[in-house]
ROZA-248264 format. One line per 4 residues: their letters; for each residue x negated, y, z of C-alpha. Coordinates in nm, 4 decimals, always signed. Each point is the difference from the previous one (the first is absolute). Example, Ala and Ser with C-alpha at 12.3 -4.5 7.8 and 13.67 -1.06 7.14 Angstrom:
BEGIN
as) -1.2300:-0.4500:+0.7800; -0.1370:+0.3440:-0.0660
end
This chain:
BEGIN
menk) +1.4932:+1.9997:+0.8132; -0.0205:+0.0036:+0.3801; -0.3276:-0.1439:+0.1316; +0.1655:-0.2798:+0.1941
ytvd) -0.3147:-0.2149:-0.0024; -0.3676:+0.0817:+0.0335; -0.1821:-0.1286:-0.3062; -0.3672:-0.0809:-0.0546
iiip) -0.1531:-0.0853:-0.3375; -0.2698:-0.2684:-0.0017; -0.2329:-0.0379:-0.2981; -0.2941:-0.2424:-0.0284
tykp) -0.2561:+0.1435:-0.2429; -0.3058:-0.1207:-0.1856; -0.1746:+0.2246:-0.2523; +0.3112:+0.2200:-0.0390
dikf) +0.0306:+0.1874:-0.3290; +0.2137:+0.2753:-0.1471; +0.3227:-0.1920:+0.0650; -0.0738:+0.0175:+0.3726
nhll) -0.0289:+0.3788:-0.0274; +0.3361:+0.0101:-0.1795; +0.1511:-0.2206:+0.2715; -0.1168:+0.2305:+0.2795
rmlr) +0.1204:+0.3058:-0.1885; +0.3483:-0.1523:-0.0353; +0.0067:-0.0972:+0.3672; -0.0658:+0.3633:+0.0941
vqty) +0.3209:+0.1103:-0.1751; +0.2408:-0.2688:+0.1228; +0.3379:+0.1192:+0.1252; -0.0248:-0.2246:+0.3073
qihe) -0.2616:+0.0977:+0.2556; -0.2947:-0.2376:+0.0275; -0.1560:-0.0198:+0.3450; -0.3422:-0.1407:-0.0956
iiii) -0.1770:-0.1490:-0.2989; -0.2183:-0.2837:+0.1275; -0.2762:-0.1064:-0.2377; -0.2020:-0.3163:+0.0502
ntee) -0.2841:+0.0467:-0.2448; -0.2427:-0.2686:-0.1071; -0.3558:+0.1358:-0.0271; -0.0351:+0.3629:+0.1106
ayfp) -0.2333:+0.0923:-0.2848; +0.2847:-0.0309:-0.2514; +0.2561:+0.2185:+0.1773; +0.0666:+0.3512:-0.1429
keey) -0.0793:+0.2212:+0.2988; +0.1687:+0.3051:-0.1511; +0.3374:-0.1611:+0.0750; -0.0499:+0.0534:+0.3749
nknp) +0.0565:+0.3754:-0.0260; +0.3021:-0.0303:-0.2290; +0.1861:-0.2367:+0.2331; -0.0262:+0.1116:+0.3638
nmkv) +0.2269:-0.2840:+0.1178; -0.2239:-0.2646:-0.1600; -0.2030:-0.2325:+0.2220; -0.2712:-0.2112:-0.1603
thic) -0.1640:-0.3123:+0.1389; -0.2884:-0.1504:-0.1952; -0.0733:-0.3723:-0.0081; -0.2547:-0.2065:-0.1896
yadf) +0.0902:-0.2194:-0.2951; -0.0539:-0.3245:+0.1911; +0.2590:+0.1048:+0.2620; +0.2863:+0.0601:-0.2416
dhgk) +0.2938:-0.2401:+0.0046; +0.3422:+0.0592:-0.1551; +0.1726:-0.0826:+0.3283; -0.2484:+0.0946:+0.2723
tram) -0.0832:+0.3405:-0.1485; +0.3653:+0.0993:-0.0238; +0.0649:-0.1325:+0.3511; -0.2880:+0.2124:+0.1284
aask) +0.1569:+0.3054:-0.1631; +0.3340:-0.0758:+0.1663; -0.1726:-0.0040:+0.3394; -0.1077:+0.3617:-0.0630
skad) +0.3575:+0.1149:-0.0526; +0.2815:+0.0771:+0.2432; +0.2575:+0.0822:-0.2688; +0.3472:-0.1535:-0.0235
iliy) -0.0535:-0.0904:-0.3666; -0.3268:-0.1179:-0.1539; -0.0242:+0.0589:-0.3747; -0.2775:-0.1891:-0.1766
mtqd) -0.1244:+0.1133:-0.3386; -0.2888:-0.0882:-0.2269; -0.2426:+0.2646:-0.1219; +0.1273:-0.0210:-0.3578
avpe) +0.3746:+0.0349:+0.0719; +0.1155:+0.3518:-0.0844; +0.3453:+0.1204:+0.1139; +0.2113:+0.0966:-0.2987
etfl) +0.1753:+0.2785:+0.1910; +0.0156:+0.1870:+0.3294; +0.2885:-0.2090:+0.1385; -0.1902:-0.3319:+0.0214
iekl) -0.0296:-0.0169:+0.3809; +0.3513:+0.1307:+0.0584; +0.1516:-0.2651:-0.2276; -0.2235:-0.2862:+0.1114
irpf) +0.0955:+0.0236:+0.3669; +0.3742:+0.0448:-0.0601; +0.0799:-0.3749:+0.0325; -0.1265:+0.0018:+0.3598
ssgk) +0.3307:+0.1556:+0.0998; +0.1097:-0.3637:+0.0033; -0.1254:-0.1556:+0.3207; -0.0819:-0.3307:-0.1738
vgaa) -0.2409:+0.1353:-0.2646; -0.3606:-0.0643:+0.0991; -0.1758:+0.0898:-0.3255; +0.0712:+0.2021:-0.3133
yarq) -0.2068:+0.0124:-0.3167; -0.0055:+0.2407:-0.2922; +0.0493:-0.0426:-0.3705; -0.3199:-0.0099:-0.2053
lpap) +0.0066:+0.1733:-0.3366; -0.2599:-0.0694:-0.2700; -0.2589:+0.2638:-0.0783; +0.0254:+0.1527:-0.3506
esnl) -0.3090:-0.1893:-0.1142; +0.1475:-0.3398:+0.0927; +0.0400:-0.2559:-0.2757; +0.3450:-0.1201:-0.1064
veky) -0.0122:-0.3253:+0.1949; -0.1078:+0.1761:+0.3197; +0.2803:+0.2537:-0.0411; +0.2579:-0.2755:-0.0365
trgf) -0.1443:-0.1942:+0.2946; +0.0344:+0.3053:+0.2256; +0.3654:+0.0254:-0.0960; +0.0529:-0.3704:+0.0683
nype) -0.1546:+0.0118:+0.3469; +0.1328:+0.3469:+0.0864; +0.3488:+0.0406:-0.1518; +0.2169:+0.3116:-0.0012
kssi) +0.2410:-0.1302:+0.2646; -0.0813:+0.0038:+0.3727; +0.0655:-0.3057:+0.2161; -0.0110:-0.1289:+0.3567
ksrk) -0.1407:-0.3512:+0.0458; +0.0637:-0.2324:+0.2926; -0.0227:-0.3684:+0.0900; +0.3266:-0.0744:-0.1786
didi) -0.1653:+0.0909:-0.3332; -0.2687:-0.2694:+0.0140; +0.2035:-0.2619:-0.1871; +0.0668:+0.2462:-0.2838
lgik) -0.3164:+0.2105:-0.0166; -0.2549:-0.2537:+0.1212; -0.3412:+0.1550:+0.0517; +0.1280:+0.3392:-0.1220
tyfc) +0.1798:+0.0257:+0.3354; -0.3393:+0.0602:+0.1593; -0.1196:+0.2365:-0.2704; -0.1377:+0.3257:+0.1391
snvc) -0.2968:+0.2064:-0.1125; -0.2429:+0.2028:+0.2080; -0.0672:+0.2087:-0.3078; +0.2738:+0.2037:+0.1697
aayr) +0.1940:-0.1552:+0.2877; +0.1392:+0.1199:+0.3323; +0.0293:-0.2021:+0.3215; +0.1993:+0.0584:+0.3174
rtfy) -0.2568:+0.0053:+0.2807; +0.2152:-0.1824:+0.2557; +0.0565:-0.2990:-0.2303; -0.3627:+0.0122:-0.1163
eelg) -0.1233:-0.0350:+0.3582; +0.2664:-0.2545:+0.0964; -0.1134:-0.2364:-0.2792; -0.3720:+0.0503:+0.0566
gfvm) -0.0718:+0.2290:-0.2941; -0.2061:-0.0983:-0.3014; -0.1977:-0.3208:+0.0177; -0.3607:+0.0654:+0.0971
ktif) -0.1542:-0.2039:-0.2808; +0.1361:-0.0313:-0.3501; -0.1552:+0.0316:-0.3427; +0.3108:+0.1660:-0.1395
nedm) +0.3772:+0.0178:+0.0404; +0.0125:+0.1378:+0.3556; +0.3154:+0.1909:-0.0940; +0.1985:-0.3058:-0.1112
ifag) -0.1229:-0.2036:+0.2958; +0.1349:+0.2594:+0.2404; +0.3198:+0.0476:-0.2022; +0.0508:-0.3767:+0.0248
klin) -0.0305:+0.0232:+0.3774; +0.2565:+0.2804:+0.0042; +0.2460:-0.1963:-0.2128; -0.0367:-0.3172:+0.2061
agye) +0.0484:+0.1968:+0.3218; +0.3408:+0.1140:-0.1268; -0.1001:+0.3496:-0.1113; +0.0287:+0.1598:-0.3440
vayv) -0.2329:+0.1344:-0.2696; +0.1187:+0.2909:-0.2158; -0.1021:+0.0728:-0.3568; +0.0450:+0.3745:-0.0609
adak) +0.0226:+0.0585:-0.3746; +0.0231:+0.3796:+0.0221; -0.3220:+0.0245:+0.2050; -0.2547:-0.0076:-0.2812
vihs) -0.3764:-0.0183:-0.0344; -0.2053:-0.0203:-0.3169; -0.2138:-0.3112:+0.0200; -0.1046:-0.2611:-0.2546
hnyg) -0.2993:-0.1923:-0.1326; -0.1069:-0.1141:-0.3450; -0.1690:-0.3171:+0.1243; -0.1869:-0.2240:-0.2435
niqq) +0.0376:-0.3790:-0.0034; -0.2845:-0.0706:+0.2418; +0.1186:+0.2704:+0.2401; +0.3483:-0.1535:-0.0058
lkrn) -0.1445:-0.3432:+0.0702; -0.1995:+0.1300:+0.2970; +0.2920:+0.1984:+0.1414; +0.2288:-0.3007:-0.0226
fdlg) -0.2670:-0.2256:+0.1465; -0.0016:+0.2195:+0.3110; +0.3802:-0.0024:+0.0006; -0.0035:-0.3798:-0.0063
vsqa) -0.2546:-0.0097:+0.2827; +0.2172:+0.2245:+0.2176; +0.3034:-0.2201:-0.0548; -0.1993:-0.3135:+0.0786
eyse) -0.1384:+0.1549:+0.3197; +0.3494:+0.0932:+0.1168; +0.1767:-0.3049:-0.1355; +0.2535:+0.0011:+0.2839
lfnn) +0.1536:+0.3093:-0.1617; -0.0373:-0.0823:-0.3682; +0.0027:-0.3769:-0.0459; +0.3738:-0.0373:-0.0537
lkse) +0.0281:+0.3002:-0.2314; -0.0827:-0.0413:-0.3676; -0.2178:+0.2717:-0.1535; -0.0332:-0.1413:-0.3514
negm) +0.3720:+0.0426:-0.0795; -0.0253:+0.3785:+0.0258; -0.3088:-0.0012:-0.2193; +0.1721:-0.2008:-0.2719
klvk) +0.3027:+0.2281:+0.0156; -0.2258:+0.3026:-0.0462; -0.1759:-0.1560:-0.3023; +0.3283:-0.0867:-0.1724
qtas) +0.1546:+0.3407:+0.0575; -0.3166:+0.1818:-0.1080; -0.0201:-0.2076:-0.3195; +0.3636:+0.0831:-0.0782
hlik) -0.0744:+0.3680:+0.0577; -0.2986:-0.0066:-0.2357; +0.2134:-0.1573:-0.2715; +0.2719:+0.2573:+0.0595
ihkp) -0.2428:+0.2915:-0.0478; -0.1459:-0.1680:-0.3109; -0.3429:-0.0808:+0.1439; +0.0074:-0.3821:+0.0059
wlii) -0.3780:-0.0285:-0.0565; -0.0510:+0.1190:+0.3576; +0.1570:-0.3257:+0.1199; -0.3322:-0.1743:-0.0708
dlvl) -0.1788:+0.2224:+0.2508; +0.2918:-0.0371:+0.2447; -0.0201:-0.3808:-0.0090; -0.3789:+0.0036:+0.0288
ksgf) +0.0048:+0.2386:+0.2971; +0.2781:-0.1989:+0.1658; -0.2075:-0.3145:-0.0398; -0.2938:+0.1635:+0.1776
klig) +0.2356:+0.1091:+0.2792; +0.1386:-0.3503:+0.0442; -0.3439:-0.1661:-0.0053; -0.1291:+0.2489:+0.2570
fklg) +0.3002:-0.0529:+0.2261; -0.0219:-0.3805:-0.0187; -0.3736:+0.0054:+0.0742; +0.0605:+0.2343:+0.2930
kmyk) +0.2601:-0.2329:+0.1476; -0.2570:-0.2830:-0.0053; -0.2982:+0.2086:+0.1115; -0.0826:-0.2386:+0.2859
slpk) -0.1002:-0.2584:-0.2596; -0.2305:+0.2354:-0.1891; -0.3724:+0.0595:+0.0614; -0.0859:+0.3413:+0.1392
slil) -0.2138:+0.0779:-0.3048; +0.3084:-0.0301:-0.2220; +0.2200:+0.1928:+0.2446; -0.2419:+0.2938:-0.0103
kltm) +0.0355:+0.0089:-0.3785; +0.3805:-0.0125:+0.0154; +0.0744:+0.2534:+0.2750; +0.0368:+0.3784:-0.0125
nkay) -0.1048:+0.0191:+0.3660; -0.3437:-0.1567:+0.0412; -0.0536:+0.1590:+0.3415; +0.2959:-0.1967:+0.1363
wna) -0.1848:-0.3291:-0.0509; -0.3194:+0.1221:+0.1636; +0.1664:+0.1250:+0.3178
end
């Protein structure tokens, strides 16, 4: 594919492990030329220094734990790039093949697309429910979302994931980039701004990364608490869009799938985990009414509340 755009990869890291090494290895063999790999690493002591020599186009900036923010840190990385397309990834997202970048940026041939995000495939060790959830959130068919889809898709119109997502620099700068302070959800907040400005968000099903988590009940509660907080903080974007409907749809479809594959006993764990998710989300939405001592027990991001 002709290198029509310059592309930088941006990866925030914290205690990166073997998956990060696999990610960098796969980036080195992509069919589309990458200009720079910009790493914003939290706590220098945890960064694998041997990666410097393997990736000559990698630039690393170290920050301390207290300075990390989901929005501000990614915005800082964007300020270090001059590329046409900014591709954000997480340290545990591994490209499935060498065509990831080439496929992910293809939708930008349309002048209205401001962001494009990849399909996330479950890792082999994922449990059955996690595997089905990945398929629900990241289906096999690509799509382009715009403002006209809000009445049908609701909050899914804004769905975008910085696990692996590309942004057109001109639109990114026009709309002010990522918010400078958010506990979570910086990708959907910006995607919402794109949609409401009349631009489009592309889901690219054939651009694939391997990424999944086997979260326990308490981890799910904490993650969804932070999700609820982010939606409450940016209520002007999310207030009129129901989130619970999508969650209920996922539970029903997953339960049907478990019955179909003759594992109905897993429905008990599904319902329990879904309950923890819902409780966490509801508590997050009402965080302003909660004492800080309780918030610190419910959040995944304690540093956010001490900033």
